[in-house]
Every structure is written in structure tokens, then in C-alpha cells.
N, C-alpha and C positions, 0 to 999 in steps of 0.2 A: 504494499498500499503506499503511494495512491499510485506506482506504476503497474504494468501489466507484465506477466512472462514474455509476451511476445517480445519486450525490449532485448530480449536476449539473443534473439534468434541470429543475428549479425555476427555476434561473438562467437555464438554456437558454432555456425558454418566454417568461422576460422580455426576453431579446434577440432571439428569432426575428424578429419584422416588422422590425428595425432593422439587422441586419448578417448577412452568411453566414456560417453556424458549420458548421466540421467537428469531430465528438468523436472524438479519437485516444488509443487504449489504448497506450503504447509498449510493444515488446518487454519482455517479461517480467515486466510486471506485470499486474496483473487477470487475466483469463482469455487474454490473448496468450501465444501461443506462445513457449519458450525459457526459459531460467533464467539463473544467472550468468553464463554465456559471453555473452549480449547484454546483460545488465544493465548495461553500462560506459556512462558518460555519454556518451564520445567513437563510441561504436557507436550508441548510440540518437541521438545529434544527428545522424549520418552518416545512418539510415534515416529520422529525419523529414524532413531536406534531400532525400532521394531521393524521398519521397513527394510534397514541394512541387513537385518537377521533375517528376516523372509526372503529379501532375493540371495542371501548367502553371498555378500558381497564383503569383502577384507580389503584392506590398505587403502581407504578412502580416503579422497581428496575432497573436504566439502566448501565450497565455494558459497559463501554467504552473504549478501549485502544488506545494509538497510535495517529493517526489522529482523530478517534470520540470520544478523551478525550475533545477536545475544541469542538466538536459538541454537548455533552451531558450537558458539562457545560453551553452552548448556550441556551439550549435546556430548562435548567430549571431554568435560568435567565429571560427568554420569558413567561414562561407559567408554572410554579411547580403544578397547582392540580392536575395532574394526576400522578405527581413522586412522589413517597416515598424516594427517596434517590440516590445516585449515587456512583459507585466504577470506577474510573479512574485510568492511570498511563502510564507512559513511551511515554509520548507524550506531546503536545502543550498546554499552557497554560499562562504561563507568558511572557508578553514582555519582551525579552532579552536584549533590549537598554535601558530598566529602572532600570536595576539592574547590579553590579559589579560583579557578579557571574556569571562563566563560565558556563553557563547553558547548553551549547550542547554540545555533543561529534565531534569529528573530522570530521566525514561523514556528519554531516547536517551542520557544520561549513562551510566545503568548498563547499558544495551545494549551501548554499544561498549567501557566501560572492563571490564566483568566478563567480557567473551570467550565464549569456550566453555562456561563452566560457565549462564552466561546462557542460550545458546541452545540448550543442553541440555534446560534445566527446560523452555524455551517448548516444544520437540520434544516431549517427554513430555506438557504439559500438552494439546497439541491446541489447533487454531483454533478452536472455539468460546470456550474460556478464555480464549485470547489476544486474540481481537477484542474480545471481551465487556469487558475491561479498558481496552484502546485507544479503543473507543467512547465508556467513559465519560470518558475523558479529553480526547476530541479535540472533545466537540461542549460545547456553550454551553446553547445553546436547543433546538436540532431533536434530534428521536427518529427515526431511520434505520424506513423501512418495512419490513414484512414481505418485499417484494420485494427492497430491496437487502440486507436481512439474509442472505436465501438464496443472493444472488449473491455476499455476500462469501463465503460459506462453500463455495460452489462453486469459487470461485476459490483457493481457500488449503488444500480438502482434502488429504488424505494426508501427503505428503512435501513438499506444496508450502509448508506453513510454515516447516519446518525450510528449505528451500531459500532462502528468503527470509531469515531469521534467518541464514545463512552469507553470503549478499551484504553484510548489514549490516558485515561483520567486514573488508570493502574499502571501504566507502564514503568513510571520512574519507582513506584514500591516492587514492580518484579523486577527490575536492574538491582536494585537496593539487595531482594530476597537471594535471587537465584544466579545472578551473573556475577556482579563486582566481588563478593566474598571467593570467588574461586581462580578469578583473574592472578594472582600473585603465586600460586602452584601450579598450574597448569602446566603439564610435560610435554603437550603436542605442541609442534613447531606453527608459530602463526605467519604469515603474511598480512599484514594491515594495509590496504592499498586506499588511497584515499583520494576524491577529487579536489584538486588545490582551490578550486573556486564554489566548492559545496557552501551555498547559504543556508542550508537546514539545519545540518549538523556540520559544524566547523571543523577544520582541520585538527585545531587543538584536541578534539576528541581520541582521533586518531594516535596522534603524537604520544598522549597520556595512557592509553591503551600499549603502546607500543614498550613505554616506560614500564608499565605493569607487569606486563607480561615475560616470563622467565626465558622462553626460545622465541624472540620474532624478529622480524625484521619490517620496516616501513617503507614504502614506497609513495612518494606524490604525483600524482598525473595532472601535468600542465593542461588549461584549456581545458578544465572536465569540472561537471559539477556535482550532484547526487546523485546520478547514475554514470560513472566513469566508464561501463560498461558498454554504453550506447553513444556515449559523447566520443569516445576513443575505444573502438573496438579494436583495431589492429595492435594496438599498446598494450590494452588489459589482455587480450589473447597472447601475446608474447610474454607477458608477466606471469600467467597462469600456465601456461606452456612450459618454461624454463623453471617454473618453482616444482612444480610436479614430477617433471623429467629429471628431478636431483637438487634443485635449490633449496628444498625443506630441508635438506641435509645440513644443516647448521653447524658449522664446526664448534662456534663459540656462542654462546647466548649474547642477543645483542638489545634485548628488550632492557 
């Protein structure tokens, strides 16, 4: 949220000849079933781990951006037996109340601090208006296609957009409870990748994540916003390819 899984199509095409790809839309996001009751980081992490077991997958490199950053961090902390590494970015992970850094961009900060009045306004404005504003803020280079726009609107029509806004009310507590406490002891290698021009969740969050994680690397992608895989698909694909084919074997901790 608020992007569509279809925004990954360009980077998938660049990686498909080199790696085994599985596209996964987590419970409650996009057009996947469920609401706030399944949109908890620990519940979504358990669902992901169960999927890896069901498909008998091992040595998996989980790539999770935006909200899924917190989900894959939580999954790796819960059971890393099938997980080789993580690629995360432009999403939650740090308990913002525990640091003096200005970790959130204006939109996210207002969404969380204005609370019910803001979510009420979002509900009245409706999905088209809300998604239009966020799309303008999320991307630097790319313009989403007609198919991507239709997918976004279908995924958030009716009361769905209000349910998503309500979920954000508990998002901070979810990070504080299930994600932030595991960062300092996470043994899995993590590549923190951030859009340098992300105004929704600022790059400071990524650098703080890199500092906290014991086995990590940080990369800032220029001329990219909240969705660097869409703004810079060639750069993003090269980073993922290099990481999963050996770069994740960090010689020394860099976080």
C-alpha cells in the first residue's frame, strides 16, 4: 500500500533469467484477502514462513520494500532456517519514538500524528483522490500505467481505503513491539536499499536501520523515490542480482 504489485513487473523482467522469482502480496495488502486482523507484522511474518515451508523453499532471499520491510525483518527474527538474506527499504523498522532522528517524511508523520481526523478525511476523499496524491509523492521518474492505476483502484475501492487508514493507527505500536526489538540481534545479512529522494519515509530511517543491524549494507539510489524498483529498475535489479549471487556473504559486519 498504496502501490500495486504490478509496479514490480519491470524489475522482474530484468531478473527472471538469473534467479527464481516468486511474487507475493502479503495478507491484507493489495487485493489479498483480509483486513487489519491479519495486517500485523507477526501474523504476516508467520504466513510468509508457512508459505516457504509449504513450497519447500530453502536459502530464500526475501525482498521486501515499504510495509513488507517490517514483515521480512520479523520473519527472519522468528525463523531464519529457510532465509539466506533480506533486501529491504523505504519502509518501517525503527521505533521512531526511541530516537531523536526525524525518521518520517511529512505525509507519514501527519498520517500518524493527526490520527482519527486525518483518517476520516481520507475516507471521505475516497481512493482515487488519496492514491493520486500518494502516487505524485512516491515516484520521481516513473509514471504508472493504465493497468497499474486500475489495479490500485480496484484494490482500494469502497471501504478498503478506510480500513487501510485505520490499520496505520496501530502501525507504530506494531514496529515497537515486533520489529525494533529484534534489530540489534538479527543474524541474517540485510541489504538496506533506499530511494535517495523518498519524501514519504526519509533516507535517515534506512541509515539508522543499517546502523542497528549487525550484518548489513546500505545503498542509496539517486533519482529514486519511495519506489526505487520502479524509478530505477535497472539499478535496482543489478543490486538484487549482485546481492543474491554472492554479495550477501558479508565478510565483516557493516551495520
